[in-house]
C-alpha positions as CSV (number, residue, x, y, z in Angstrom):
1,X,-19.1,-21.3,-53.8
2,X,-21.5,-20.9,-51.3
3,X,-20.6,-18.1,-49.4
4,X,-20.1,-18.3,-45.6
5,X,-22.5,-16.3,-43.7
6,X,-21.6,-16.8,-39.7
7,X,-24.4,-15.8,-37.1
8,X,-22.8,-14.7,-33.5
9,X,-25.3,-15.1,-30.6
10,X,-24.3,-15.7,-26.8
11,X,-26.7,-19.5,-26.3
12,X,-29.7,-20.6,-28.1
13,X,-31.8,-19.3,-24.7
14,X,-34.6,-17.3,-24.6
15,X,-33.8,-13.7,-25.0
16,X,-34.9,-12.0,-28.2
17,X,-32.0,-11.5,-30.0
18,X,-31.4,-15.0,-29.0
19,X,-34.8,-16.1,-31.2
20,X,-33.8,-13.0,-33.5
21,X,-31.0,-14.4,-35.4
22,X,-32.0,-18.3,-34.8
23,X,-35.0,-17.4,-37.1
24,X,-32.9,-15.3,-39.6
25,X,-30.2,-18.3,-40.1
26,X,-33.3,-20.0,-41.3
27,X,-34.5,-17.2,-43.5
28,X,-30.0,-17.6,-45.5
29,X,-30.7,-21.1,-45.0
30,X,-31.1,-21.2,-49.3
31,X,-28.9,-23.2,-51.3
32,X,-25.9,-19.8,-52.2
33,X,-25.3,-20.1,-48.7
34,X,-23.7,-21.8,-45.5
35,X,-25.0,-20.6,-42.4
36,X,-22.9,-21.4,-39.2
37,X,-25.3,-20.1,-35.7
38,X,-21.8,-19.6,-33.1
39,X,-22.9,-19.2,-29.5
40,X,-21.0,-19.0,-26.4
41,X,-22.7,-21.5,-24.2
42,X,-24.0,-24.9,-24.5
43,X,-26.3,-24.8,-21.7
44,X,-29.1,-22.5,-22.0
45,X,-31.1,-23.9,-24.6
46,X,-34.0,-23.0,-25.1
47,X,-34.1,-23.5,-29.8
48,X,-34.1,-26.3,-31.4
49,X,-30.9,-27.3,-33.8
50,X,-32.0,-29.9,-35.5
51,X,-32.1,-27.8,-38.9
52,X,-31.1,-29.6,-42.2
53,X,-28.7,-26.9,-43.4
54,X,-27.6,-25.1,-40.4
55,X,-24.8,-25.4,-39.0
56,X,-24.5,-25.3,-35.0
57,X,-20.8,-24.5,-33.4
58,X,-20.6,-24.0,-29.5
59,X,-17.6,-22.2,-28.3
60,X,-18.1,-23.9,-25.1
61,X,-17.0,-20.6,-23.5
62,X,-19.6,-19.7,-21.9
63,X,-19.1,-15.8,-21.6
64,X,-17.1,-13.5,-24.2
65,X,-14.6,-12.6,-22.0
66,X,-13.3,-16.1,-22.6
67,X,-14.2,-16.4,-25.9
68,X,-11.9,-13.7,-28.0
69,X,-9.0,-16.1,-29.1
70,X,-11.6,-19.2,-29.9
71,X,-14.0,-17.1,-32.1
72,X,-10.5,-15.7,-33.6
73,X,-8.8,-18.2,-34.3
74,X,-12.8,-20.0,-36.2
75,X,-12.9,-16.9,-38.9
76,X,-9.1,-17.0,-39.5
77,X,-10.4,-20.6,-40.6
78,X,-13.2,-20.8,-42.0
79,X,-13.2,-17.1,-44.1
80,X,-17.1,-16.3,-43.7
81,X,-18.6,-14.1,-46.3
82,X,-20.7,-12.1,-43.5
83,X,-20.2,-12.6,-39.7
84,X,-23.5,-11.0,-37.7
85,X,-23.4,-10.5,-34.5
86,X,-26.2,-9.2,-31.3
87,X,-26.5,-7.9,-27.9
88,X,-23.9,-5.3,-26.2
89,X,-21.4,-8.5,-25.0
90,X,-21.3,-10.8,-28.3
91,X,-20.9,-7.2,-30.5
92,X,-18.6,-5.3,-28.1
93,X,-16.6,-9.0,-28.8
94,X,-16.9,-9.0,-32.1
95,X,-15.9,-5.9,-33.3
96,X,-12.7,-6.9,-31.3
97,X,-12.1,-9.8,-33.3
98,X,-12.9,-7.1,-36.3
99,X,-9.6,-4.6,-35.7
100,X,-7.2,-8.0,-36.0
101,X,-9.3,-9.8,-38.6
102,X,-10.6,-8.5,-42.2
103,X,-14.7,-9.7,-42.2
104,X,-16.4,-9.2,-45.6
105,X,-19.4,-8.0,-44.3
106,X,-19.4,-7.3,-40.6
107,X,-22.6,-6.4,-38.4
108,X,-23.9,-5.4,-35.2
109,X,-27.4,-5.7,-34.1
110,X,-28.2,-3.8,-30.6
111,X,-30.9,-4.9,-28.5
112,X,-31.7,-1.8,-26.6
113,X,-32.0,1.3,-26.2
114,X,-29.1,2.4,-24.1
115,X,-30.5,6.0,-23.1
116,X,-33.7,4.1,-21.1
117,X,-31.6,1.1,-20.3
118,X,-28.7,3.1,-18.0
119,X,-30.4,3.4,-14.3
120,X,-31.4,-0.7,-14.7
121,X,-27.9,-2.1,-16.0
122,X,-25.2,-3.3,-14.0
123,X,-21.7,-2.4,-13.0
124,X,-20.9,-5.1,-16.0
125,X,-23.3,-3.7,-18.2
126,X,-22.2,-0.2,-17.7
127,X,-18.3,-1.5,-18.7
128,X,-19.4,-2.5,-21.6
129,X,-21.6,0.3,-23.0
130,X,-18.1,2.6,-21.3
131,X,-16.2,0.5,-24.9
132,X,-19.2,0.9,-26.7
133,X,-17.8,3.7,-28.7
134,X,-15.0,1.7,-29.5
135,X,-15.4,-1.4,-31.1
136,X,-18.4,0.0,-33.4
137,X,-15.7,0.8,-35.7
138,X,-15.6,-1.9,-37.6
139,X,-17.9,-3.4,-38.4
140,X,-20.2,-2.3,-41.8
141,X,-23.4,-1.6,-40.7
142,X,-24.9,-1.6,-37.0
143,X,-28.5,-2.5,-37.0
144,X,-31.6,-1.0,-35.0
145,X,-35.3,-1.9,-33.9
146,X,-36.9,1.3,-34.1
147,X,-35.5,4.5,-35.6
148,X,-35.4,5.9,-32.0
149,X,-33.5,3.4,-31.3
150,X,-31.2,4.4,-34.0
151,X,-31.0,8.0,-33.6
152,X,-30.5,7.0,-29.7
153,X,-27.7,5.4,-30.7
154,X,-26.9,7.2,-33.1
155,X,-25.9,10.5,-30.7
156,X,-24.5,8.1,-27.9
157,X,-21.7,7.3,-29.4
158,X,-21.0,9.0,-32.6
159,X,-22.0,6.5,-35.3
160,X,-22.3,7.7,-39.0
161,X,-25.8,7.6,-39.3
162,X,-24.4,5.8,-43.4
163,X,-24.2,2.8,-41.4
164,X,-26.9,2.2,-39.5
165,X,-29.9,0.7,-40.7
166,X,-33.8,0.1,-38.6
167,X,-35.0,-2.8,-39.4
168,X,-37.6,-4.6,-37.2
169,X,-38.0,-8.2,-35.9
170,X,-39.3,-11.1,-37.3
171,X,-42.0,-13.7,-36.7
172,X,-42.6,-17.3,-38.5
173,X,-45.7,-18.0,-39.4
174,X,-47.7,-21.1,-37.1
175,X,-51.0,-22.6,-37.4
176,X,-52.3,-21.2,-34.2
177,X,-54.5,-18.9,-33.5
178,X,-56.9,-17.4,-29.9
179,X,-60.5,-19.2,-29.9
180,X,-63.4,-17.0,-30.6
181,X,-65.6,-18.3,-27.3
182,X,-67.9,-16.7,-26.0
183,X,-66.9,-14.0,-23.3
184,X,-66.1,-16.0,-20.1
185,X,-66.0,-14.4,-15.8
186,X,-62.2,-15.4,-15.2
187,X,-60.6,-12.8,-17.8
188,X,-57.0,-14.4,-17.9
189,X,-54.0,-12.5,-18.3
190,X,-50.2,-13.4,-19.5
191,X,-47.1,-11.4,-18.9
192,X,-43.6,-13.1,-20.8
193,X,-40.3,-11.8,-19.3
194,X,-37.2,-11.8,-18.1
195,X,-37.6,-10.8,-13.6
196,X,-35.5,-8.3,-14.1
197,X,-36.3,-5.4,-12.5
198,X,-36.9,-3.4,-15.9
199,X,-40.2,-5.0,-16.9
200,X,-41.9,-3.0,-14.0
201,X,-43.1,-6.6,-12.6
202,X,-43.5,-5.0,-9.3
203,X,-46.3,-1.7,-10.3
204,X,-47.6,-5.1,-12.7
205,X,-48.7,-6.6,-9.1
206,X,-49.5,-3.7,-7.4
207,X,-52.2,-3.6,-10.7
208,X,-53.3,-6.9,-10.4
209,X,-54.2,-5.5,-6.9
210,X,-55.9,-3.5,-8.4
211,X,-58.2,-5.8,-10.5
212,X,-61.4,-7.3,-10.2
213,X,-60.7,-11.0,-8.3
214,X,-61.4,-12.3,-11.9
215,X,-58.8,-11.4,-13.1
216,X,-56.3,-13.3,-13.4
217,X,-52.5,-13.4,-14.2
218,X,-50.0,-15.6,-15.2
219,X,-46.1,-14.5,-15.0
220,X,-44.0,-16.7,-17.8
221,X,-40.1,-16.8,-17.1
222,X,-36.7,-16.7,-14.7
223,X,-35.0,-14.0,-13.7
224,X,-33.1,-12.6,-10.9
225,X,-36.6,-11.4,-9.0
226,X,-38.1,-14.1,-8.6
227,X,-37.5,-14.9,-5.3
228,X,-38.2,-11.7,-4.5
229,X,-41.5,-11.4,-6.5
230,X,-43.3,-14.6,-4.8
231,X,-42.8,-12.4,-1.3
232,X,-44.5,-9.4,-2.6
233,X,-47.1,-11.4,-4.5
234,X,-47.9,-13.5,-0.9
235,X,-47.9,-9.8,0.8
236,X,-50.1,-8.9,-1.7
237,X,-52.2,-11.7,-1.0
238,X,-52.9,-12.8,-3.8
239,X,-51.3,-16.3,-4.4
240,X,-54.4,-17.2,-5.5
241,X,-54.2,-14.8,-8.7
242,X,-50.9,-15.0,-9.7
243,X,-48.8,-17.8,-11.1
244,X,-45.6,-18.1,-11.8
245,X,-44.6,-20.5,-14.5
246,X,-40.9,-20.3,-15.1
247,X,-39.2,-21.0,-18.4
248,X,-41.4,-22.7,-20.6
249,X,-41.2,-24.0,-24.6
250,X,-43.5,-23.4,-26.5
251,X,-45.2,-19.8,-25.2
252,X,-47.5,-19.2,-28.4
253,X,-50.0,-22.8,-26.8
254,X,-49.4,-20.8,-23.5
255,X,-50.4,-17.8,-25.1
256,X,-53.6,-18.8,-26.6
257,X,-54.8,-20.1,-23.3
258,X,-55.5,-15.7,-21.6
259,X,-57.0,-13.0,-23.0
260,X,-55.2,-10.5,-22.8
261,X,-51.3,-10.7,-23.2
262,X,-49.7,-7.3,-20.9
263,X,-46.4,-5.5,-21.6
264,X,-45.5,-3.9,-17.6
265,X,-41.4,-2.4,-18.8
266,X,-40.0,0.7,-18.0
267,X,-38.1,0.2,-21.4
268,X,-37.4,-2.6,-24.6
269,X,-36.1,-2.9,-27.8
270,X,-38.4,-4.2,-29.6
271,X,-40.3,-6.8,-27.2
272,X,-40.7,-10.1,-29.4
273,X,-43.3,-11.0,-26.8
274,X,-45.5,-8.7,-28.9
275,X,-45.1,-9.3,-31.5
276,X,-45.4,-13.7,-30.4
277,X,-48.9,-12.6,-29.5
278,X,-50.1,-11.1,-32.3
279,X,-48.7,-13.2,-34.3
280,X,-51.5,-16.4,-32.3
281,X,-54.3,-13.7,-32.6
282,X,-53.8,-12.8,-29.6
283,X,-54.3,-8.1,-28.5
284,X,-51.5,-6.5,-26.3
285,X,-51.8,-4.0,-23.2
286,X,-48.4,-2.6,-23.0
287,X,-46.9,0.5,-21.6
288,X,-44.8,2.8,-23.9
289,X,-41.3,1.6,-24.8
290,X,-39.4,1.5,-28.0
291,X,-41.0,-0.6,-30.5
292,X,-44.6,-1.0,-29.4
293,X,-46.1,1.9,-31.8
294,X,-44.5,-0.4,-34.7
295,X,-46.3,-3.5,-33.9
296,X,-49.8,-1.7,-32.3
297,X,-52.7,0.0,-33.7
298,X,-55.1,1.4,-30.8
299,X,-58.1,-0.3,-30.4
300,X,-57.2,-2.9,-33.5
301,X,-54.6,-5.3,-32.0
302,X,-54.9,-3.7,-28.4
303,X,-53.3,-0.1,-26.6
304,X,-50.8,1.7,-25.5
305,X,-50.6,3.6,-22.3
306,X,-47.9,6.6,-21.5
307,X,-45.0,5.0,-19.3
308,X,-46.0,5.4,-15.6
309,X,-49.7,6.2,-16.0
310,X,-50.7,2.9,-13.9
311,X,-53.9,3.7,-13.6
312,X,-54.8,4.0,-18.2
313,X,-52.5,0.5,-17.9
314,X,-55.5,-1.1,-15.3
315,X,-58.5,0.4,-17.1
316,X,-57.0,-0.2,-20.6
317,X,-56.1,-3.6,-19.3
318,X,-60.5,-3.9,-18.2
319,X,-62.0,-2.8,-21.5
320,X,-59.5,-4.6,-23.8
321,X,-60.8,-7.7,-21.8
322,X,-64.8,-6.2,-22.1
323,X,-64.1,-6.5,-26.1
324,X,-64.4,-8.3,-29.0
325,X,-61.2,-9.0,-30.7
326,X,-60.7,-10.1,-34.6
327,X,-58.0,-12.5,-33.2
328,X,-57.9,-14.4,-37.3
329,X,-57.6,-10.3,-38.6
330,X,-54.6,-9.3,-35.9
331,X,-52.8,-13.2,-36.6
332,X,-52.8,-11.4,-40.2
333,X,-52.2,-8.1,-39.9
334,X,-49.1,-9.0,-38.0
335,X,-47.8,-11.3,-41.1
336,X,-48.0,-9.1,-43.6
337,X,-46.4,-6.8,-41.5
338,X,-43.1,-9.0,-39.3
339,X,-42.6,-11.6,-41.8
340,X,-39.3,-14.0,-41.6
341,X,-39.0,-13.1,-46.0
342,X,-40.2,-9.6,-45.3
343,X,-37.3,-9.0,-42.3
344,X,-34.9,-11.6,-43.7
345,X,-34.3,-9.6,-47.6
346,X,-33.8,-6.4,-45.3
347,X,-31.2,-8.3,-43.7
348,X,-29.6,-10.1,-47.0
349,X,-29.4,-6.5,-48.7
350,X,-27.0,-5.6,-46.1
351,X,-25.1,-7.8,-47.2
352,X,-25.3,-7.3,-50.8
353,X,-24.6,-3.7,-50.0
354,X,-21.2,-2.2,-51.6
355,X,-19.2,-1.3,-49.1
């Protein structure tokens, strides 16, 4: 009999956690497993549900606070062997259900370094974080993307390190690759983020003001600061050099039209957009955040500046746009280290352990 594997996400939107579990569902799509992806909100969707062998279940609850009884009923009826959850509010929801229903294997994936996120949290996030230590108890394993995140989460919530695992995020093979055409006068930068305070976009706009006029920036993504950021760009008279592209599908095809990806964030868990860029051979310049040093190899696929060293990031952007990169080698390297098969095996090993 097939073992039922459930992966629970808030939506099928463009978030990094949603992308990770959408990819993992395809890894687990094997003869020995029956895979289901559970989500709360069908209104936010950018990932396909048309995947043979994978069942997508919409709870139609939108919010985690309204989902307890529906999820409890579903798990009680379906009796899955393993349940994976991700993101703070979904982990809290799944942990609550775990107190009332025994699931053989229950696994939470933590997506942020909560210590670094404290100054950016709204009241709802602070509420989730306050109760997190209690609702991690039913989980067999807690997955973090980096050793630094593991140490922070273990200390912050008193979680036994024996049930904590460090597993990076995966990337899936694709045919696109940045061409090696001769350098042009115009230098095209791209940043792909949620337009929120922790992503450091105001300082990125300030950096653009200090870069030569032949540097342009495409900002991909939506978020609560969209209007404010656009006004800030106008106040700096940078409308002709900075373009807001909103939400786009097929992001890789946009990335390869640029010379460099930039990450200006104050904090990240494990920035999937960096993997996306490297997977098509585009180098990355970033401030130091969780996960970035696992991905970036200095002068091979990008550069890393210390947090708050804005002038250094500006210098590295110019350096990166002035040198030649081996796009094929960048692509091969990231697949060698973060391919879905390799990362999926690490997750699969968790449901094969004695618990």
